[in-house]
C-alpha positions in Angstrom: 98.0 77.3 96.9 96.7 80.5 98.3 96.6 83.5 96.3 97.6 86.3 98.7 96.8 89.0 96.4 93.2 88.3 97.0 93.4 87.2 100.7 95.6 89.9 102.2 95.8 93.9 101.9 99.1 94.5 100.2 99.3 97.9 101.5 99.2 96.5 105.2 102.0 93.9 104.2 104.1 96.7 102.8 103.5 98.8 105.8 104.7 95.8 108.0 107.9 95.6 106.0 108.4 99.5 106.3 107.3 99.4 110.0 104.9 102.0 109.6 101.7 100.2 110.8 99.8 101.0 113.9 99.7 98.7 116.5 96.2 97.4 115.6 97.4 96.7 111.7 100.6 95.3 112.9 98.9 92.8 115.2 96.5 91.9 112.2 99.4 91.0 109.8 101.0 88.9 112.6 97.9 87.0 112.8 97.8 86.5 109.1 101.5 85.3 109.5 100.6 83.0 112.3 97.7 81.2 110.3 99.7 81.4 107.0 103.6 80.2 107.5 104.3 81.0 103.6 103.2 84.7 104.3 105.3 84.6 107.3 108.5 83.5 105.2 107.6 85.9 102.5 107.6 88.8 104.9 110.6 87.7 106.8 112.6 87.6 103.3 111.2 91.0 102.3 112.5 92.3 105.6 115.9 91.0 105.1 116.0 92.2 101.5 114.9 95.6 103.0 117.7 95.7 105.3 120.3 94.6 102.8 119.3 97.1 100.5 119.5 99.9 103.2 122.9 98.6 104.1 124.4 99.1 100.7 127.0 101.9 100.4 125.8 104.8 98.9 127.5 105.3 95.4 128.8 108.9 94.6 126.9 110.6 91.8 129.0 111.1 88.7 129.6 114.7 87.9 128.1 114.3 84.5 124.7 113.7 86.1 124.9 117.0 88.1 125.8 118.8 85.2 123.0 117.5 83.2 120.4 118.1 85.9 121.8 122.0 86.2 121.7 122.3 82.5 118.1 121.0 82.3 117.1 123.4 85.2 118.6 126.3 83.8 117.1 125.6 80.5 113.6 125.2 82.0 113.9 128.4 83.9 115.2 130.4 80.9 112.3 128.9 78.4 109.7 128.6 80.8 108.6 125.1 80.0 108.9 125.8 76.2 110.4 122.5 74.7 113.1 123.3 72.1 114.6 120.6 69.9 118.2 121.2 69.3 119.0 123.7 66.6 115.2 125.2 66.7 114.4 128.6 68.0 111.4 128.8 70.5 108.9 131.4 69.3 106.6 132.8 72.3 
């Protein structure tokens, strides 16, 4: 069994799946796939997974999450990065 981690550049493989490769690098990955059908199957499965994930409906953000983020940002702005445990008073 081939160990793809040592045989192929993982950045190029991910770039192929994301569609971010130059024509030269894309050709290199396609040559690897032609020589290694297992790699071709793996990348095809990754492309299908990517497509399925991108087609998932976007879930609405629960209101409490936005309130927590706003509260944290306000606290950060007022305290200037000073970490204060609940019930303690920050000294500058």
